[in-house]
N, CA, C and O atoms as CSV, one atom per row, in Angstrom:
chain,resi,resn,atom,element,x,y,z
A,1,MET,N,N,134.970,14.659,191.186
A,1,MET,CA,C,133.763,15.440,191.804
A,1,MET,C,C,133.199,15.617,189.968
A,1,MET,O,O,133.930,15.842,189.004
A,2,ALA,N,N,131.858,15.442,189.972
A,2,ALA,CA,C,131.092,15.963,188.861
A,2,ALA,C,C,130.565,17.303,189.283
A,2,ALA,O,O,130.632,17.818,190.399
A,3,ILE,N,N,129.878,17.900,187.873
A,3,ILE,CA,C,129.202,19.139,187.912
A,3,ILE,C,C,127.837,18.786,188.679
A,3,ILE,O,O,127.252,17.749,188.367
A,4,SER,N,N,127.266,19.707,189.771
A,4,SER,CA,C,126.576,19.531,190.168
A,4,SER,C,C,125.040,20.207,189.590
A,4,SER,O,O,124.876,21.351,189.168
A,5,GLN,N,N,124.059,19.176,189.712
A,5,GLN,CA,C,122.685,19.571,189.130
A,5,GLN,C,C,122.436,20.779,189.020
A,5,GLN,O,O,122.186,21.360,187.964
A,6,GLU,N,N,122.505,21.439,190.532
A,6,GLU,CA,C,121.953,23.017,190.473
A,6,GLU,C,C,122.765,23.975,189.537
A,6,GLU,O,O,122.297,24.996,189.033
A,7,LEU,N,N,124.014,23.525,189.374
A,7,LEU,CA,C,124.744,24.097,188.086
A,7,LEU,C,C,124.233,24.136,186.764
A,7,LEU,O,O,123.934,25.127,186.097
A,8,LEU,N,N,124.157,22.678,186.405
A,8,LEU,CA,C,123.502,22.492,185.511
A,8,LEU,C,C,122.188,23.055,184.849
A,8,LEU,O,O,121.927,23.251,183.662
A,9,ASP,N,N,121.461,23.249,185.964
A,9,ASP,CA,C,120.146,23.947,185.899
A,9,ASP,C,C,120.474,25.418,185.117
A,9,ASP,O,O,120.013,25.665,184.003
A,10,ILE,N,N,121.185,26.189,185.735
A,10,ILE,CA,C,121.420,27.582,185.722
A,10,ILE,C,C,122.295,27.942,184.647
A,10,ILE,O,O,122.395,29.122,184.311
A,11,LEU,N,N,123.092,26.812,183.943
A,11,LEU,CA,C,124.178,27.110,182.360
A,11,LEU,C,C,123.196,27.082,181.187
A,11,LEU,O,O,122.329,26.271,180.861
A,12,VAL,N,N,123.645,28.311,180.627
A,12,VAL,CA,C,123.119,27.939,179.065
A,12,VAL,C,C,123.848,28.421,178.382
A,12,VAL,O,O,124.380,29.421,178.865
A,13,CYS,N,N,124.232,28.077,177.116
A,13,CYS,CA,C,125.182,28.583,175.986
A,13,CYS,C,C,125.521,29.927,175.586
A,13,CYS,O,O,124.721,30.605,174.942
A,14,PRO,N,N,126.732,30.380,175.948
A,14,PRO,CA,C,126.695,31.762,175.619
A,14,PRO,C,C,126.388,32.598,174.407
A,14,PRO,O,O,126.455,33.825,174.328
A,15,LEU,N,N,126.020,31.683,173.415
A,15,LEU,CA,C,126.163,32.038,172.300
A,15,LEU,C,C,124.720,32.452,171.689
A,15,LEU,O,O,124.375,33.411,170.999
A,16,CYS,N,N,123.969,31.269,172.257
A,16,CYS,CA,C,122.491,31.199,171.935
A,16,CYS,C,C,121.605,31.213,172.905
A,16,CYS,O,O,120.423,31.283,172.571
A,17,LYS,N,N,121.830,31.173,173.840
A,17,LYS,CA,C,121.363,31.385,175.101
A,17,LYS,C,C,120.407,30.101,175.175
A,17,LYS,O,O,119.320,30.331,175.705
A,18,ALA,N,N,120.652,28.616,174.676
A,18,ALA,CA,C,120.065,27.527,174.851
A,18,ALA,C,C,120.452,26.450,176.197
A,18,ALA,O,O,121.560,26.592,176.715
A,19,LYS,N,N,119.713,25.611,176.620
A,19,LYS,CA,C,120.175,24.914,177.669
A,19,LYS,C,C,121.517,23.750,177.113
A,19,LYS,O,O,121.514,22.995,176.141
A,20,VAL,N,N,122.331,23.927,177.911
A,20,VAL,CA,C,123.175,22.577,177.885
A,20,VAL,C,C,123.245,21.757,178.708
A,20,VAL,O,O,122.988,22.002,179.886
A,21,HIS,N,N,123.769,20.080,178.085
A,21,HIS,CA,C,123.547,18.988,178.821
A,21,HIS,C,C,124.868,18.469,178.675
A,21,HIS,O,O,125.664,18.824,177.806
A,22,LEU,N,N,125.111,17.433,179.747
A,22,LEU,CA,C,126.049,16.967,180.305
A,22,LEU,C,C,126.563,15.717,179.227
A,22,LEU,O,O,125.998,14.623,179.240
A,23,LYS,N,N,127.519,15.973,178.448
A,23,LYS,CA,C,127.613,14.542,177.670
A,23,LYS,C,C,127.960,13.173,178.335
A,23,LYS,O,O,128.672,13.120,179.337
A,24,SER,N,N,127.483,12.181,177.799
A,24,SER,CA,C,127.443,10.956,178.293
A,24,SER,C,C,128.582,10.574,178.776
A,24,SER,O,O,128.691,9.991,179.854
A,25,ASP,N,N,129.536,10.869,178.015
A,25,ASP,CA,C,131.031,10.887,178.462
A,25,ASP,C,C,131.577,11.694,179.585
A,25,ASP,O,O,132.658,11.449,180.121
A,26,GLN,N,N,130.815,12.627,179.904
A,26,GLN,CA,C,131.209,13.446,180.764
A,26,GLN,C,C,132.447,14.785,180.689
A,26,GLN,O,O,132.964,15.469,181.572
A,27,THR,N,N,132.611,14.748,179.096
A,27,THR,CA,C,133.831,15.425,179.008
A,27,THR,C,C,133.414,17.020,178.630
A,27,THR,O,O,134.201,17.966,178.616
A,28,GLY,N,N,132.021,17.065,178.339
A,28,GLY,CA,C,131.669,18.710,177.883
A,28,GLY,C,C,130.106,18.765,178.042
A,28,GLY,O,O,129.321,17.818,178.084
A,29,LEU,N,N,129.863,20.056,178.116
A,29,LEU,CA,C,128.687,20.436,177.998
A,29,LEU,C,C,127.902,20.688,176.554
A,29,LEU,O,O,128.240,21.614,175.816
A,30,LYS,N,N,127.182,20.080,176.334
A,30,LYS,CA,C,126.264,20.350,174.592
A,30,LYS,C,C,125.543,21.133,174.733
A,30,LYS,O,O,125.052,21.261,175.855
A,31,CYS,N,N,125.216,21.866,173.843
A,31,CYS,CA,C,124.174,22.985,173.479
A,31,CYS,C,C,123.160,22.275,172.639
A,31,CYS,O,O,123.449,21.666,171.610
A,32,GLU,N,N,121.795,22.402,173.200
A,32,GLU,CA,C,120.879,21.450,172.650
A,32,GLU,C,C,120.456,22.483,170.944
A,32,GLU,O,O,119.853,22.002,169.985
A,33,LYS,N,N,120.824,23.465,171.009
A,33,LYS,CA,C,120.448,24.219,170.010
A,33,LYS,C,C,121.454,24.538,168.750
A,33,LYS,O,O,121.112,24.419,167.574
A,34,CYS,N,N,122.570,24.902,169.132
A,34,CYS,CA,C,123.649,25.131,168.126
A,34,CYS,C,C,124.716,23.828,168.217
A,34,CYS,O,O,125.565,23.641,167.345
A,35,HIS,N,N,124.602,23.208,169.052
A,35,HIS,CA,C,125.357,21.708,169.219
A,35,HIS,C,C,127.066,22.074,169.361
A,35,HIS,O,O,128.056,21.428,169.020
A,36,ARG,N,N,126.906,23.443,170.040
A,36,ARG,CA,C,128.536,23.496,170.453
A,36,ARG,C,C,128.873,22.655,171.585
A,36,ARG,O,O,127.889,21.989,171.909
A,37,VAL,N,N,129.774,22.456,172.229
A,37,VAL,CA,C,130.564,21.411,172.906
A,37,VAL,C,C,131.419,22.457,173.933
A,37,VAL,O,O,132.378,23.122,173.540
A,38,TYR,N,N,130.995,22.477,175.052
A,38,TYR,CA,C,132.112,23.069,175.776
A,38,TYR,C,C,132.594,22.191,176.714
A,38,TYR,O,O,131.969,21.477,177.499
A,39,PRO,N,N,134.178,22.365,176.492
A,39,PRO,CA,C,134.778,21.431,177.566
A,39,PRO,C,C,134.809,21.415,179.121
A,39,PRO,O,O,134.683,22.531,179.625
A,40,ILE,N,N,134.949,20.392,179.963
A,40,ILE,CA,C,134.834,20.453,181.417
A,40,ILE,C,C,136.588,20.283,181.384
A,40,ILE,O,O,137.191,19.439,180.721
A,41,LYS,N,N,137.207,21.321,182.283
A,41,LYS,CA,C,138.581,21.030,182.653
A,41,LYS,C,C,138.716,21.270,184.136
A,41,LYS,O,O,138.276,22.266,184.710
A,42,ASP,N,N,139.378,20.246,184.724
A,42,ASP,CA,C,139.673,20.175,186.259
A,42,ASP,C,C,138.263,20.507,186.800
A,42,ASP,O,O,138.156,21.561,187.428
A,43,ASP,N,N,137.275,19.807,186.647
A,43,ASP,CA,C,135.717,19.551,186.771
A,43,ASP,C,C,135.120,21.203,186.722
A,43,ASP,O,O,134.322,21.541,187.596
A,44,ILE,N,N,135.534,22.168,185.695
A,44,ILE,CA,C,135.109,23.617,185.806
A,44,ILE,C,C,134.629,23.556,184.294
A,44,ILE,O,O,135.386,22.976,183.515
A,45,PRO,N,N,133.613,24.020,183.864
A,45,PRO,CA,C,133.281,24.224,182.465
A,45,PRO,C,C,133.583,25.394,182.084
A,45,PRO,O,O,133.300,26.454,182.644
A,46,VAL,N,N,134.388,25.163,180.752
A,46,VAL,CA,C,134.965,26.300,180.148
A,46,VAL,C,C,133.844,26.798,179.177
A,46,VAL,O,O,133.521,26.231,178.134
A,47,MET,N,N,133.259,28.040,179.722
A,47,MET,CA,C,131.906,28.432,178.613
A,47,MET,C,C,132.439,29.811,178.062
A,47,MET,O,O,132.174,30.973,178.369
A,48,LEU,N,N,133.289,29.251,177.134
A,48,LEU,CA,C,133.752,30.168,176.040
A,48,LEU,C,C,133.495,29.887,174.733
A,48,LEU,O,O,133.621,28.698,174.442
A,49,VAL,N,N,133.174,30.621,173.867
A,49,VAL,CA,C,132.817,30.191,172.596
A,49,VAL,C,C,133.869,29.975,171.941
A,49,VAL,O,O,133.647,29.094,171.111
A,50,ASP,N,N,135.139,30.427,171.893
A,50,ASP,CA,C,136.398,30.463,171.283
A,50,ASP,C,C,136.695,28.774,171.803
A,50,ASP,O,O,136.999,27.978,170.914
A,51,GLU,N,N,136.613,28.341,173.039
A,51,GLU,CA,C,136.978,27.265,173.634
A,51,GLU,C,C,136.180,26.006,172.841
A,51,GLU,O,O,136.891,25.070,172.474
A,52,ALA,N,N,134.842,25.948,172.582
A,52,ALA,CA,C,133.944,25.258,172.243
A,52,ALA,C,C,134.476,24.530,170.707
A,52,ALA,O,O,135.300,24.953,169.896
A,53,SER,N,N,133.748,23.436,170.696
A,53,SER,CA,C,133.812,22.949,169.372
A,53,SER,C,C,132.474,22.631,168.902
A,53,SER,O,O,131.549,23.005,169.623
A,54,VAL,N,N,132.147,21.900,167.635
A,54,VAL,CA,C,130.834,21.944,167.034
A,54,VAL,C,C,130.749,20.528,166.871
A,54,VAL,O,O,131.658,20.048,166.194
A,55,GLU,N,N,129.839,19.683,167.344
A,55,GLU,CA,C,129.389,18.389,166.988
A,55,GLU,C,C,128.148,18.091,166.355
A,55,GLU,O,O,127.140,18.538,166.903
A,56,ALA,N,N,128.021,17.436,165.327
A,56,ALA,CA,C,126.357,17.073,165.104
A,56,ALA,C,C,125.516,16.531,165.726
A,56,ALA,O,O,124.377,16.432,165.269
């Protein structure tokens, strides 16, 4: 089960409040401003800054 578009429309980065986008491999949500990637575990986005990684 994929993340619904309705959920993607309301989710924002908890750190900088910018929009997040689903990565092409669907393993995480990437912030367009600070480039943090929040993992998706069991079809649930983990929107915790401590769980995020930073990608260029």
